[in-house]
N, C-alpha and C positions, 0 to 999 in steps of 0.2 A: 339567725343566728345568734342574734343577742338572747332570746329564749332558750336555745340551747347552753349557751353560757350559763344563764342563771340557774338551770336545772343540775348541771354540770357542778357549779359551786354549792347548792343545796345538797346533793350527794356527797359531796368530798366533806364537806362540815359535817354531815350525818355519821360518816365514817370516821371521823375525827373524835366528835364528843363520845361515838358508841366505844370507840378506844379509851378514851380516858374514863367513861364511867367504867369501864371494866378495870381499870387499872387502879381507881378509887375505891372500889367495892371488894377488889380481891385482894389487894394489900391491907396490911394491916394500916390501922389509922395513923401510927405514926409513920409511916411512910407516904400515905396520902399527901401530908403537906409539902413534902420535897417534891413529890411529882407533880403537885399543883405548881410550886414556883419552877420547877425546870421545864414546865411546859407554858407557863404563862408569861415568864420573862421574852422567851423568842418570839411569843404571840405578838406580846407589846412591840417587841422591836419591830416586826413585819409591820404591825397597824402603823408605826412613826415614819418607816419609809415610804408606806404609800399615801401619808399623809404631806410627806414632803414632796413628792411629784406632784400631789395636786397645788399646794402653794406654788411650786415653782412655773407648772406649764398648764393649770386650770385658768378657767376663765370667770367663774362665777365668785363673787366677793365674799357672797354668804358660807360659800363651802370652802373657800379660803381662809376663811374667820373660822371656822370648825375645825379645819385639818389642824390648823394652828393649836386649837383648842387640845386638841387628840395628842399633838406632840409634846407640849406642855404638862399636862395632866400623866401621860402614861410614862416619859422622862421620869417624872416625881416617884411614879408606883415603881418602875423598875428601880430607882435608886433603893427605895426602900424594901422589896424583895430581895435583894441582893445583899443588902445588911443582914436581914432576918435570915439568908441562907447562912451567911457567914456566923452568924451570933449561934444559930441553932445546931449548923453541921459542920464546925470547925473548919470549912475550905471556902476558899472564894469561888462563887458561881462562874463559870467558864461557858461563854458563847458558845455553841456549837455551829458550825457552819452548816447552813441550810438551803435548799432551792427554795426560792420564791417564785411560783410561776405565777401569783398575782402581777408581781413588779414588773416581770417581761409584759405583761400586756397592758399595763398601764403606761411603761415607759414608752409603746409606740403608740400613744395617743397625746391630745393636746387639744385645749380649749374647750368647746362646749362637748363634744366626745370623751374627753377626759371627765368632765365633771359627770356625766352619767354613768360609765363605768367606775368612777371611785365611788359614787353613792351606792350603786349596786355592791360591787365588793366588801364595800366597808360595812353595809349591812350586814351580809354573811359573816362578815369577819367579826363583828360586835355579838352577833347570837351565837357565836360561838363560844366568847369568851363569857357570855350571860349564862349559857348551859353549864361551862365548866366552874364556873362561881357559886351558880344553885346547887352542883354537888357536893364540892369541896366546903359550903356552910354548915352543912350536915353533918360532917366526919372530922371537921378539924378540930386539934388539939389547941390551937393559938389564937386568941381572941384577936390578934391582928391579922389575921387570914379571915378570919369571920366580918371584921369591920371592913376589909378590903374587898372583899365579894360583895358585901353590902353595895358598898360605893360603886364598885364596878357595875351592877345591876342597875343601881338609881342612874347613875352619868351615862352610861350606853341604852340604855332604853329611852333616855332622852333624846341622844344623840340618832338612834336608829329613827325615831319619829320623824325628827327633822331631816333626816337624809330622805325618808318615805314621802315626806310633804314637799321636797325639792324633786323627786322624780314624778311626782304626780301621780294619776290614777291610770 
């Protein structure tokens, strides 16, 4: 069952990344930045919600530390992205209500079971953010987004390694 869940997450992540690639490459570059912000802000919000569940109900001190780091870093990045959105597009970014099936699964678990599922899901979540960042850095018109994409790649690759180390072979 766990293997099926991982395969499903890989498939969903692939679909999302494919959709984002098509949005960035089909739309003019000026729209790519806006699409990136409109996709990355809720993506970060979802990661924060996942991390909060780990902090509250998880068992591993190492994962709780990592989850707290995710919360802090991504809350700061959301504030930056919201400011840019307002500065560049003249309107405030409004969060769209979205269904987050990953949260439903995590909320059902606690302790070691939650630790393993959180690590598995966060790896997939980070991988999709890394993919989005790698795409946008080649088409963005804003150095701020290019710098953010580099930061996302660096920090989240490091976190993916930590999560994989936690899960083991």
